[in-house]
C-alpha positions in Angstrom: 64.5 31.9 -23.9 66.8 29.1 -22.6 68.3 30.7 -19.4 71.5 29.5 -17.8 71.1 26.9 -15.1 72.9 29.1 -12.6 70.2 31.7 -12.6 67.3 29.2 -12.7 68.4 27.9 -9.2 68.3 31.3 -7.6 65.8 32.0 -4.8 64.2 35.5 -5.1 65.1 37.9 -2.3 62.2 37.9 0.3 63.3 41.3 1.4 63.0 42.8 -2.0 59.7 41.0 -2.7 58.0 42.3 0.4 59.4 45.8 -0.2 58.0 45.7 -3.8 54.6 44.7 -2.5 54.6 47.5 0.1 55.6 50.0 -2.6 52.8 48.8 -4.8 50.3 49.4 -2.0 51.8 52.9 -1.3 51.5 53.8 -5.0 47.8 52.9 -4.7 47.3 55.4 -1.9 47.6 53.2 1.1 49.3 54.2 4.4 51.9 51.5 4.5 54.6 51.2 7.1 57.6 49.4 5.7 59.8 47.6 8.2 61.5 45.5 5.6 64.4 47.5 4.1 67.8 47.1 5.6 69.2 50.6 5.3 69.5 53.6 7.7 66.8 56.2 7.3 69.3 59.1 7.9 70.8 60.9 5.0 74.5 60.5 4.3 76.4 63.1 6.4 76.8 66.4 4.6 80.6 66.4 4.8 80.7 63.2 2.8 78.3 64.6 0.2 80.5 67.7 0.0 83.6 65.7 -0.5 82.1 63.8 -3.4 81.0 67.0 -5.0 84.5 68.5 -4.6 86.0 65.4 -6.1 83.8 65.8 -9.2 84.7 69.4 -9.5 88.4 68.5 -9.4 87.9 66.1 -12.3 87.9 62.9 -10.4 85.2 61.5 -12.7 87.4 58.9 -14.7 88.3 55.3 -14.2 90.2 54.3 -11.1 92.3 51.2 -10.5 90.1 48.2 -10.4 90.8 47.5 -6.7 90.1 51.1 -5.6 92.0 54.4 -5.4 95.2 54.1 -3.3 94.1 56.8 -0.9 90.9 55.0 0.0 92.8 51.6 0.4 95.2 53.3 2.7 92.3 54.9 4.7 90.8 51.4 5.1 94.2 50.1 6.4 94.4 52.9 8.9 90.7 52.4 10.0 91.4 48.7 10.8 94.6 49.5 12.7 92.8 52.2 14.6 89.6 50.5 15.4 90.5 46.8 15.3 94.2 46.6 16.1 94.7 44.8 12.8 97.6 45.6 10.4 97.2 45.2 6.7 99.1 46.4 3.6 97.2 48.0 0.8 97.8 45.0 -1.5 95.6 43.1 1.0 92.7 45.4 0.3 90.2 45.5 -2.5 87.5 48.2 -2.8 84.3 46.9 -4.4 80.8 48.1 -5.5 79.3 47.5 -2.1 80.1 44.8 0.5 77.7 42.5 -1.4 80.0 42.6 -4.4 83.0 42.0 -2.2 81.3 38.7 -1.1 80.3 37.8 -4.7 83.8 38.4 -6.0 85.3 36.5 -3.1 83.3 33.4 -3.8 83.9 33.6 -7.5 87.7 33.7 -6.9 87.7 31.1 -4.2 85.2 28.3 -4.9 85.4 25.3 -7.3 82.5 23.1 -8.2 81.4 21.1 -5.2 83.3 23.1 -2.5 81.1 23.5 0.6 80.6 26.7 2.5 79.1 26.5 6.0 76.4 29.1 6.6 74.9 29.3 10.1 71.1 29.8 10.0 69.5 32.3 10.3 71.5 33.9 7.5 71.5 36.9 5.2 69.5 36.0 2.1 72.3 36.5 -0.4 74.9 34.2 1.2 73.6 30.9 -0.2 72.8 32.3 -3.6 76.2 33.7 -4.1 77.8 30.4 -3.0 75.6 28.6 -5.6 76.5 31.1 -8.3 80.2 30.2 -7.8 79.5 26.5 -8.1 79.7 25.9 -4.4 77.3 24.1 -2.1 75.8 26.0 0.9 75.7 23.8 4.0 73.3 25.2 6.6 73.7 24.7 10.3 70.7 25.8 12.3 71.8 28.0 15.2 69.5 27.6 18.2 67.2 30.4 19.2 67.9 29.4 22.8 71.6 30.3 22.2 70.7 33.7 20.7 71.0 32.2 17.2 74.7 31.7 17.6 76.6 28.7 16.3 78.3 26.5 18.9 81.6 24.6 18.4 79.9 21.2 18.5 77.6 22.1 15.7 80.5 23.4 13.6 82.5 20.2 14.1 79.6 18.1 13.1 79.0 20.1 9.9 82.6 19.8 8.5 83.3 17.4 5.7 86.4 16.9 3.5 84.8 19.3 1.0 84.4 22.2 3.5 86.2 25.2 2.1 84.9 28.1 4.1 82.5 29.4 6.8 80.6 32.6 6.9 80.4 34.5 10.1 78.2 37.6 10.3 78.6 39.5 13.6 76.5 41.5 14.4 74.0 39.4 12.4 71.5 40.2 9.8 68.7 39.2 10.5 69.1 38.4 14.3 71.3 41.2 15.6 73.2 38.5 17.5 76.8 39.5 18.5 79.5 36.9 19.0 81.8 37.3 22.1 85.6 37.0 22.0 85.4 33.6 23.7 82.8 32.3 21.2 84.9 33.5 18.3 88.1 31.9 19.7 86.3 28.6 20.0 85.1 28.7 16.4 88.5 30.0 15.2 90.3 27.1 16.8 88.2 24.6 14.8 88.7 26.5 11.6 92.4 26.5 12.0 92.5 22.8 12.8 90.5 21.9 9.7 92.1 24.7 7.5 88.7 26.3 6.8 88.7 29.9 5.5 86.7 32.3 7.7 84.6 34.9 5.8 83.9 37.5 8.5 81.1 39.9 7.4 81.5 42.9 9.7 79.2 45.4 7.9 77.3 46.2 11.2 80.3 46.6 13.4 79.5 50.2 14.3 76.0 49.4 15.4 76.5 47.9 18.8 74.1 48.4 21.8 74.0 47.8 25.6 77.1 46.2 27.0 78.1 44.4 23.8 81.6 44.7 22.3 82.5 44.1 18.7 85.4 41.8 18.1 86.8 41.0 14.7 87.8 37.3 14.6 90.9 38.3 12.6 92.2 40.3 15.5 92.4 37.3 17.9 95.7 35.9 16.6 98.1 36.2 13.6 97.0 32.7 12.5 93.4 33.7 12.5 94.2 36.9 10.6 95.8 34.8 7.9 92.8 32.4 7.9 90.2 35.2 7.6 88.8 37.4 4.8 87.1 40.5 6.3 84.2 42.0 4.5 83.0 45.5 5.4 81.8 48.8 3.9 80.3 52.2 4.6 76.7 51.5 3.8 75.4 50.9 7.3 77.9 52.8 9.4 77.8 56.0 7.4 74.3 55.7 5.8 75.8 55.3 2.4 73.8 52.4 1.0 73.3 53.9 -2.4 76.9 54.9 -2.8 77.8 51.2 -3.2 81.3 51.1 -1.5 82.4 48.0 0.3 85.7 46.2 0.6 87.6 43.0 1.6 90.8 42.5 3.5 92.8 39.3 3.4 95.5 37.2 1.8 97.3 39.2 -0.9 97.1 36.4 -3.4 93.4 36.1 -2.9 92.9 39.8 -3.1 94.8 40.0 -6.3 92.6 37.3 -7.8 89.5 39.2 -6.7 90.9 42.4 -8.2 91.6 40.7 -11.5 88.1 39.4 -11.6 86.7 42.8 -10.8 88.6 44.3 -13.7 86.5 42.2 -16.0 83.2 42.8 -14.3 82.8 46.3 -12.9 86.1 47.8 -14.0 86.2 49.8 -10.8 83.9 51.1 -8.0 82.2 54.4 -8.7 84.8 57.1 -8.6 83.0 59.8 -6.8 81.7 57.3 -4.2 85.2 56.3 -3.4 86.1 59.8 -2.6 82.9 60.1 -0.4 84.1 56.9 1.4 87.5 58.4 1.9 85.9 61.4 3.6 83.8 59.1 5.7 86.9 57.4 7.1 89.2 60.4 7.3 86.9 62.8 9.1 85.0 62.9 12.4 82.9 59.9 13.3 80.5 62.0 15.4 77.6 61.4 13.0 78.2 57.6 13.1 77.8 57.8 16.9 74.7 59.9 16.6 73.0 57.4 14.4 74.0 54.5 16.7 72.5 56.3 19.7 69.3 56.8 17.7 69.1 53.2 16.8 69.8 52.2 20.4 66.9 54.2 21.6 64.5 52.8 19.0 65.6 49.3 19.9 64.6 49.8 23.5 61.2 51.2 22.6 60.4 48.7 19.8 61.5 45.7 21.8 59.1 46.7 24.6 56.2 47.2 22.2 56.8 44.0 20.3 57.2 41.7 23.2 53.9 42.9 24.6 52.0 41.3 21.7 50.4 38.0 22.5 52.3 35.0 21.1 55.4 37.0 20.1 58.7 36.2 21.7 62.0 37.9 20.9 65.7 37.7 22.0 67.1 41.2 22.5 69.7 41.9 19.9 73.0 43.6 20.6 73.8 44.9 17.1 72.5 45.8 13.6 69.0 47.4 13.4 66.7 44.4 13.3 64.4 42.5 15.6 63.9 38.8 14.8 60.9 37.7 16.9 59.5 34.2 17.0 55.8 34.6 16.0 54.8 30.9 15.7 52.5 30.9 18.6 50.7 34.1 17.3 50.5 32.6 13.8 48.8 29.4 15.1 46.5 31.4 17.4 45.5 33.6 14.5 44.5 30.6 12.4 47.2 30.8 9.8 49.3 27.8 8.6 52.6 29.6 8.0 54.4 32.7 9.0 54.5 33.7 5.3 50.7 33.6 5.2 50.5 35.7 8.4 52.9 38.3 7.0 51.0 38.6 3.8 47.7 39.1 5.7 49.3 41.6 8.0 50.4 43.7 5.0 47.0 43.5 3.3 44.9 44.2 6.4 47.0 46.5 8.5 49.5 47.8 5.8 52.6 46.8 7.8 55.4 45.2 5.8 57.6 42.7 7.6 60.0 40.1 6.1 59.1 36.4 6.7 61.9 34.4 8.3 61.7 31.7 5.7 64.0 33.7 3.5 66.6 33.7 6.3 66.3 30.0 7.1 64.1 30.5 10.2 60.4 29.7 9.3 59.0 30.7 12.7 60.4 34.2 12.8 60.0 37.6 11.1 62.4 40.4 10.6 61.5 43.9 11.6 63.9 46.8 10.7 63.9 49.7 13.1 65.7 51.9 10.7 62.7 54.2 10.5 61.2 56.9 12.7 60.0 56.2 16.3 56.5 57.4 15.4 56.4 54.9 12.5 57.7 52.1 14.8 55.1 52.8 17.5 52.3 52.9 15.0 53.5 49.6 13.4 53.6 47.9 16.7 50.0 49.1 17.4 48.8 47.7 14.1 50.5 44.4 14.6 49.0 44.0 18.0 45.5 45.0 16.7 45.9 42.4 13.9 46.9 39.6 16.3 44.1 40.4 18.8 41.5 40.6 16.0 42.4 37.2 14.6 42.7 35.5 18.0 39.3 36.7 19.2 
């Protein structure tokens, strides 16, 4: 079979690969602790499930407009006005089959062959692949660990060329949990305005903020930045609705229309009952969202303490999302391995703990641990990792 060149250049998802291996071991009867998947371990709140069921009973099981049902688009507009002090019209909103599809559709509608998109590293694994699928060129700028993995203005300036079309900002970040401050976003925004670079602001983890951190949408800083930004978000992380596949984008009406036209020829529309579930998520109490955030916050404090006690493991303390992204280079070398990937593979085989190697995120010295699982599992995982390190170092 002669496959298309566009798929031959794709890099397999390291997250899905490690999860598949962990599931394989589980199926064989092993006690595997998986810290790889990026989804909350809580079930979707019951009132959302009930709303979707009622929608089906009412006959809302047919096609919807390609860009989403009007009521949900209006609820998204109201959410951004309420939470982020941003005013949009419904023709500036597209509802998609997950935030990932919002990004995919955006790049397909935006990029021409050879257009460059700046991607700060570490990055979410799908960003560069989606840019490549649209004919664009991902340009990686390595954000320093000493700066909490956040891009600084000087680095951005140095990475801009005449072909630069856009930059992706993910705050809070997957995989690092880093959160940009208002001042940091203002500095980046000023450069983007000066060079006419579109800002793709991935805000999927905005509701998962810890400590004294404050979420700021770069689009809210000025009217000029709002016009220069496409916001990407969804209900997957905030409302534990990963499998419902509802995301959305907000931005320039012309671009949103192009994305909607494209979606009409790819997915037709997001799943109807899921849209009504998302509508309930935004129109009802956010109490469950806060309960989940508090649970993640508590797990973060515990897991951070356990992980940083392991010899040769160093970690910045994240302010958002639900990941730790420790540097394990010293532990890897002390354990006699050549790469972090080898170390992760051995850890899974010997101690049955699944982590995601940082190589898939553009950071070869790190690993990603998701704390979207029970405290008991996290504590046991930390014990196993420490035992593994101490055994190989001795």
